[in-house]
Each structure stands twice: as C-alpha cells, then as structure tokens.
N, C-alpha and C positions, 0 to 999 in steps of 0.2 A: 623168869626170862632174864637174859643177860642185860637188857636195856634197864633194868633195875639197879645195876650195880656200877661203882665207879671202875674206871680202867686205869691201869698203870702202863706208862710208856717205858720201853726196855730199849736202850741205845747200846751200841758196840764201842769199845775202845780197846786199842792195843796197849796203851799206857794208862792203867786204871788210877796211878797215883796222880798223873797230871790231870785227868779227868775230875778226880776228887778235888783237887786244889781249884780247878777252873769253876766247877759248879758250887762249891763251898764258899771260896773267897771273892770270886769275880761276880758270879750271878746271885749269890747271897741265899743258897739254899742250906737248910738244916740237915746234916746227915742223921738218919735214923739208925742204920745198920750198915756195917761193912764186914765183908769177909774176903779172903784172898781171891775171890773171883767175882765179887760184885760190890758196889756201894748203892745204897739206896737212900734218896733224898726226899723230904717232905715238901710237897708243893701245896697249893691252894685246896681248901675243902678236905676231902678225904683222898686226895691223888698223890701218886708217888711217882718219881723218876728213878729208874733203876738203870745203872750203867753196869755193864757185864764186861768181863775181860775177854778179849777175842784175839785170836792169832791172825786173823785176816782183816780186821777192822770193816769198815763200810767202804763201798764204791759208789753209793747212790749220792747223787748231788741234789736231789730234790729234798724238800721239807720232811723231815721224819717225825717232827713233834712241833706243837704250836702251843703257847702259853695264851690263853685269852685274857687280855688286860683292859683295864678301864681306860687308860690313856697311854697309847703307844709313843707318843713323843716324849712323854715323861721318862717312860721305861728306857727308850733309846738314850736319852740324856743322861739317865743314872748309870746305864751300863758303860757308855763310852767314859763316863768319869771313874769307872772301876778299871779301865784299861781294856774293855771288850771291843773288838773290831765288829763293827755293824757293817754288813755287806752293801754293796751298791750294785744295782743291775741297770743295764740299758740295752735291752734286746726287744725284739717285736713282742708286744703284748705285756711286757713287764719292764716299767720304769721306775727307779726310785728318785726321789727328791730328798736329799739329806737323810739317805737311807730308809725312807719310807715310801711305800707304793700303795696307790689307790687300786684295789682289786675289785672294785664294784660294790660288794655287800660290806667290806671291811677296809681298814688301812693296816698294812702289814709291814713289819721289819724282820730281818734275818741276821743270825751270828752262826758262825762255824765253831764247833767245839774242838777240843784236842784230838778227839777221835775222829774228825772230819765228817761229824753229823751236822746237817744243816737244821738248826732249830729256829722256829718263828715266834714271832710275838704279833697277836692279831687283836685289833680293836674293832668289834662289830659296830657298824654304822647304826645310827637310829634311822630306820627306813622311812619314817613318817615325816623326816625334815624335808 
C-alpha cells in the first residue's frame, strides 16, 4: 500500500537555476541529483524535494508543500538570517504575527520560492497542553 512509502514533493520552476540556488544556498538543502530538467534535494528522513523545469510555472497561491519542523520560530529566524522573505498574512481566518500563524493544531509560516511556489513550515502543537 502507498501508505507504507515516503512521498516526494514536486514543484515547478521556470528558472531552474534560480530555484537551485534558492533551495541549496538559502534554504540549506543538499542537491542529490540534477539534470537539465530537474533538481532533486535531500530533505528529512527519506524524503526529497524535486523542482522541475516548467514553461508555465505555477499560478496557485496556496501552500504546495510544508516542512514539519520542531521549532517554527527558530526556522523562521534562521531563514530570515539567510535572506529568505517570510510571508505575512492578515485576512479573515489567517493572521500572522512576526510571520507565524496559529492554525489551531499547529503553528505555521510560509515563504515563496523563485518559481512562485508557496512553501510552508509547520510545527505541530502538543495537543495535550
């Protein structure tokens, strides 16, 4: 069954070179493999992020992938230190404070990559607190 296997996230980018620099240098992911059409990065455990060359990019403004992190505030601080812009939202049902939103079961923050993909970082709350 598929529930027994890791899943890899695939994002689109019109400028694959810019995506490679962003994810390797700013986000800090290790490049596993690259070809003219894609770059594969190592993430936690046995997961990977694949960015593929696209002629149309993405038009979806919603979260397309999210890293599960132990401390979202520390990750936000680290990424800001690397020059990554953390998104701020102030709309009905979603407000951030210093780039972090309380979404009920988790705290979450987002950044936009060079391919206009919205990527999140999510810290699951201890629901017994």
